[in-house]
C-alpha positions as CSV (number, residue, x, y, z in Angstrom):
1,M,86.2,23.7,110.5
2,V,88.4,21.6,112.7
3,L,90.8,23.7,114.8
4,S,92.7,22.5,117.8
5,S,94.7,24.1,120.6
6,S,97.6,22.2,122.1
7,S,97.8,24.3,125.3
8,A,95.7,23.0,128.2
9,M,95.8,26.5,129.7
10,D,94.4,28.1,126.6
11,P,90.8,29.2,127.4
12,Y,89.9,29.0,123.8
13,V,89.7,25.3,123.1
14,F,88.9,24.4,119.5
15,D,87.2,21.0,119.7
16,P,86.8,19.0,116.5
17,S,83.2,18.3,115.7
18,P,81.8,15.8,113.2
19,A,79.1,18.2,112.4
20,V,81.6,20.8,111.1
21,A,84.3,18.6,109.7
22,L,86.6,20.9,107.9
23,A,90.3,20.8,108.4
24,V,91.0,24.5,107.6
25,S,94.0,26.5,108.3
26,V,93.4,30.3,107.8
27,S,96.1,32.5,109.2
28,G,95.1,35.5,111.3
29,G,96.6,37.9,108.7
30,V,94.6,36.3,105.9
31,A,91.4,36.4,107.9
32,V,91.8,40.1,108.8
33,A,92.8,41.0,105.2
34,A,89.8,39.1,103.9
35,C,87.5,41.0,106.3
36,A,89.0,44.3,105.3
37,S,88.6,43.5,101.6
38,M,84.9,42.5,102.2
39,A,84.2,45.8,103.9
40,F,85.9,47.8,101.2
41,F,84.2,45.9,98.4
42,Y,80.8,46.3,100.1
43,V,81.2,50.1,100.0
44,A,83.0,50.3,96.7
45,T,80.3,48.3,94.9
46,L,77.7,50.9,95.9
47,Y,79.6,53.5,93.8
48,S,80.7,51.2,91.0
49,P,77.8,52.0,88.6
50,T,78.9,55.7,88.2
51,V,82.6,55.6,89.1
52,I,83.7,52.4,87.4
53,F,81.0,51.6,84.8
54,R,80.3,55.3,84.0
55,L,76.6,54.8,84.0
56,P,74.4,57.9,84.0
57,P,73.1,59.1,87.4
58,P,69.7,57.7,88.3
59,A,66.7,59.8,87.3
60,S,65.1,59.6,90.7
61,L,65.8,58.7,94.3
62,D,63.9,55.5,94.0
63,S,66.0,54.5,91.0
64,F,69.2,55.4,92.9
65,I,68.2,53.3,95.9
66,I,67.1,50.3,93.8
67,R,70.5,50.4,92.0
68,R,72.2,50.3,95.4
69,F,70.0,47.3,96.3
70,A,71.5,45.4,93.3
71,C,75.0,46.5,94.3
72,A,74.6,45.3,97.9
73,A,73.3,42.0,96.6
74,V,76.3,41.5,94.3
75,S,78.8,42.4,97.1
76,S,77.0,40.1,99.6
77,V,77.1,37.1,97.2
78,A,80.8,37.8,96.4
79,S,81.6,37.9,100.1
80,V,79.8,34.6,100.7
81,V,81.7,32.9,97.8
82,A,85.0,34.3,99.0
83,C,84.3,33.2,102.6
84,G,83.3,29.7,101.4
85,F,86.4,29.4,99.3
86,L,88.8,30.4,102.2
87,L,87.0,28.0,104.6
88,G,86.9,25.2,102.2
89,L,83.1,24.8,102.5
90,G,83.0,22.9,99.1
91,R,84.2,19.8,100.9
92,L,81.0,19.6,103.0
93,D,78.6,17.1,101.6
94,D,75.6,18.4,103.5
95,F,74.3,21.7,102.2
96,S,72.6,22.5,105.6
97,S,76.0,22.3,107.2
98,V,77.3,24.9,104.7
99,L,74.4,27.2,105.5
100,G,74.9,26.5,109.2
101,V,78.4,28.0,109.0
102,F,76.8,31.3,107.9
103,G,74.2,31.0,110.6
104,V,71.4,30.3,108.2
105,R,69.2,27.8,110.2
106,I,65.5,27.1,110.7
107,D,65.9,25.2,114.0
108,H,65.3,27.1,117.2
109,L,64.0,30.0,115.1
110,C,61.5,31.3,117.6
111,Q,64.2,31.6,120.3
112,A,66.5,33.2,117.8
113,V,63.9,35.9,117.1
114,F,62.3,36.4,120.5
115,F,65.1,36.7,122.9
116,P,67.4,39.0,120.9
117,L,64.4,41.2,120.2
118,L,63.6,41.2,123.9
119,L,67.1,42.2,124.8
120,T,67.3,45.0,122.2
121,S,63.9,46.4,123.3
122,L,65.2,46.7,126.8
123,L,67.7,49.3,125.6
124,Y,64.8,51.5,124.4
125,G,62.9,51.8,127.8
126,G,63.3,55.6,127.6
127,S,62.1,55.7,124.0
128,F,59.0,53.7,124.9
129,V,58.1,56.0,127.8
130,S,58.7,59.1,125.7
131,K,56.5,57.8,122.9
132,T,53.8,56.6,125.3
133,W,53.8,60.0,127.1
134,K,53.4,61.7,123.7
135,L,50.5,59.5,122.8
136,I,48.7,60.1,126.1
137,A,49.2,63.8,125.7
138,S,47.8,63.8,122.2
139,R,44.7,61.8,123.3
140,K,44.1,64.3,126.1
141,E,44.2,67.1,123.6
142,G,41.8,65.2,121.3
143,S,44.3,65.1,118.5
144,R,42.9,63.0,115.7
145,E,46.3,63.1,114.0
146,N,48.3,61.3,116.7
147,S,45.8,59.1,118.3
148,C,43.1,56.6,117.4
149,S,39.5,56.4,118.5
150,G,38.7,52.8,119.0
151,F,40.1,49.4,118.0
152,D,38.9,49.6,114.4
153,M,40.5,52.9,113.8
154,C,43.7,51.7,115.3
155,V,43.8,48.7,113.1
156,L,43.0,50.9,110.1
157,R,45.8,53.3,110.8
158,C,48.2,50.4,111.3
159,M,47.3,48.9,107.9
160,D,47.7,52.4,106.3
161,W,51.2,52.6,107.9
162,I,52.2,49.1,106.7
163,T,50.9,49.9,103.2
164,A,52.8,53.2,103.0
165,Y,56.0,51.6,104.2
166,A,55.7,48.7,101.8
167,R,55.7,51.2,98.9
168,N,58.5,53.3,100.3
169,V,61.9,52.3,98.9
170,M,63.7,53.9,101.8
171,A,61.8,51.7,104.2
172,W,63.0,48.6,102.2
173,R,66.5,50.0,102.4
174,N,66.5,50.6,106.2
175,Y,64.4,47.6,107.3
176,V,65.2,44.9,104.8
177,V,68.1,45.3,102.4
178,A,70.6,47.0,104.7
179,P,70.1,44.7,107.8
180,F,70.1,41.5,105.7
181,T,73.1,42.3,103.5
182,E,75.2,44.0,106.3
183,E,74.7,41.2,108.8
184,L,75.4,38.6,106.1
185,V,78.7,40.2,105.2
186,F,79.9,41.7,108.5
187,R,78.7,38.9,110.8
188,A,78.0,35.7,108.9
189,C,81.1,35.9,106.6
190,M,83.6,37.7,108.8
191,I,83.1,36.0,112.1
192,P,83.7,32.4,110.9
193,L,86.8,33.6,109.1
194,L,88.2,35.3,112.3
195,L,87.3,32.2,114.4
196,C,89.2,30.0,112.0
197,G,92.0,32.6,111.9
198,G,92.7,31.8,115.6
199,F,91.1,34.8,117.2
200,G,89.3,34.4,120.5
201,T,85.6,35.1,120.7
202,S,86.0,38.2,122.9
203,S,88.6,39.6,120.5
204,I,86.2,39.0,117.6
205,I,83.3,40.7,119.3
206,F,85.4,43.9,119.7
207,L,87.4,43.6,116.4
208,S,84.7,42.8,113.8
209,P,82.7,46.0,114.4
210,V,85.7,48.0,113.3
211,F,85.1,46.7,109.8
212,F,81.4,47.4,110.1
213,S,82.0,51.0,111.2
214,L,84.7,51.7,108.6
215,A,82.1,50.7,106.0
216,H,80.1,53.7,107.0
217,L,82.9,56.2,106.4
218,N,81.4,56.8,103.0
219,H,78.6,58.8,104.6
220,F,81.2,61.5,105.5
221,L,82.1,61.8,101.8
222,E,78.4,62.0,100.9
223,L,77.7,64.7,103.5
224,Y,80.8,66.8,102.8
225,Y,81.1,66.6,99.0
226,Q,77.6,65.9,97.8
227,R,75.4,67.6,100.3
228,R,77.9,70.4,101.0
229,Y,77.9,70.1,104.8
230,R,80.6,72.0,106.7
231,F,83.5,69.7,107.6
232,T,82.9,70.0,111.4
233,K,79.2,69.2,111.0
234,A,79.8,66.2,108.7
235,F,82.6,65.0,111.1
236,L,80.4,65.2,114.1
237,I,77.4,63.5,112.4
238,V,79.5,60.6,111.1
239,G,81.5,60.4,114.3
240,L,78.3,59.9,116.3
241,Q,77.1,57.3,113.7
242,L,80.4,55.4,113.8
243,G,80.3,55.3,117.6
244,Y,76.7,54.0,117.5
245,T,77.6,51.4,114.8
246,V,80.6,50.1,116.9
247,I,78.5,49.6,120.0
248,F,75.7,47.9,117.9
249,G,78.4,45.8,116.2
250,W,79.6,44.5,119.5
251,F,76.1,43.4,120.4
252,A,75.4,41.9,117.0
253,S,78.6,40.0,117.0
254,F,77.9,38.7,120.5
255,L,74.4,37.6,119.4
256,F,75.8,35.8,116.3
257,I,78.5,34.0,118.3
258,R,76.2,33.0,121.1
259,T,73.2,31.9,119.1
260,G,74.8,30.8,115.9
261,N,71.7,32.1,114.0
262,L,72.0,34.9,111.5
263,I,68.4,35.9,112.2
264,S,69.3,37.1,115.7
265,P,71.5,40.0,114.7
266,I,69.2,40.8,111.8
267,V,66.1,41.3,114.0
268,A,68.2,43.4,116.4
269,H,69.4,45.5,113.4
270,V,65.9,46.0,112.1
271,F,64.6,47.0,115.5
272,C,67.4,49.5,116.0
273,N,66.7,51.0,112.6
274,V,63.0,51.4,113.3
275,M,63.6,53.0,116.7
276,G,66.7,55.1,116.0
277,L,68.9,56.3,118.8
278,P,67.6,55.4,122.3
279,V,66.0,58.2,124.3
280,L,67.9,58.7,127.5
281,S,66.2,61.8,128.7
282,C,63.0,63.7,127.9
283,P,62.0,66.8,129.8
284,R,58.2,66.4,129.3
285,T,58.3,63.0,131.1
286,K,59.6,64.5,134.3
287,G,62.5,62.1,134.6
288,L,60.4,58.9,133.9
289,A,62.1,58.3,130.6
290,T,65.5,58.5,132.2
291,L,64.4,56.1,134.9
292,A,63.0,53.7,132.3
293,A,66.2,53.9,130.3
294,A,68.4,53.1,133.3
295,A,66.1,50.2,134.4
296,G,66.1,48.9,130.8
297,V,70.0,48.9,130.7
298,L,70.2,47.1,134.0
299,C,67.7,44.5,132.9
300,F,69.6,44.1,129.6
301,L,72.9,43.5,131.5
302,W,71.1,41.1,133.8
303,L,69.6,39.0,131.0
304,L,72.4,39.3,128.5
305,F,74.0,36.0,129.1
306,P,71.0,33.9,130.3
307,A,68.9,35.0,127.3
308,T,71.7,34.2,124.9
309,S,72.7,30.9,126.4
310,P,73.6,28.5,123.6
311,Y,71.5,25.8,125.4
312,L,68.5,27.8,124.1
313,Y,69.6,27.7,120.5
314,N,71.4,24.4,120.0
315,D,70.6,20.8,120.8
316,L,74.2,19.6,120.8
317,R,77.1,21.6,122.1
318,D,79.8,19.1,123.0
319,G,80.6,20.9,126.2
320,C,81.2,24.2,124.5
321,S,79.1,27.4,124.4
322,C,79.5,28.2,120.7
323,W,77.5,27.1,117.7
324,H,80.8,26.1,116.0
325,R,81.7,24.2,119.2
326,Y,84.8,26.1,120.0
327,C,83.8,29.0,122.3
328,S,85.2,29.8,125.7
329,W,82.0,30.8,127.4
330,S,80.0,28.5,129.6
């Protein structure tokens, strides 16, 4: 992708790079329309078996979720193909360069996993304190259900937990399929399109999560029509979820742009799904959870740019702080 800016005052300088040698012209309107279409297709595909193909409803929850796995895979592949077509990736001779456009890389893998995971965990300082406090309280009460007696018992319980989750289709949905397919579509496909559409990196960070959050509006229909929730309750639940997905989308987009590695937003996504909403206050911790949450946020803000410095994730940058070599941050 070779883009250039003729204005010397423009902070977003698109510097041609031999590593990503594609002369692509994608208008901003086409890029936005493509992203909106990908978001719509991702959701619509989930309902296509019954709505479009008129297949009978699945006999069990596991069958229903597995069917959705297949739908998510189809929409993800379609988005990758569409993105590759619009960006002209077929003209790249090196397949690793094609994968690199989508952030699929094996270089600097340890950094791409460790530092984003560290940053994300800092936002859960209150959650860690709350869970630790609960564990200590259960040990004092001699509860065998919530604590372990000795290292061997702890290892055994961990193995039981892993085995149980490996057989749980919902665990596969929350911790594998959803993070991988959503980050592939909403980050790896959309962000390169928006970059080539002429949008600045800051605009993309705040714009792309809109598509991500809109793709979760189907949850309102499920709550209101299928599960018969009251309108107000369904609206509040989905509204909270949309707010959370927008904030996470900002962070995930930031990670993808700064690191250039798809695994970075994926590990952050998995970690957030495991932990749920961060705990900001817990009465039983006597304010310690709130203090830990505040300290974690401050550490997160302090480390956000240093821990995502492109120097950590790329050997060559050509004087630019983006993995595509046309980013304004330094």
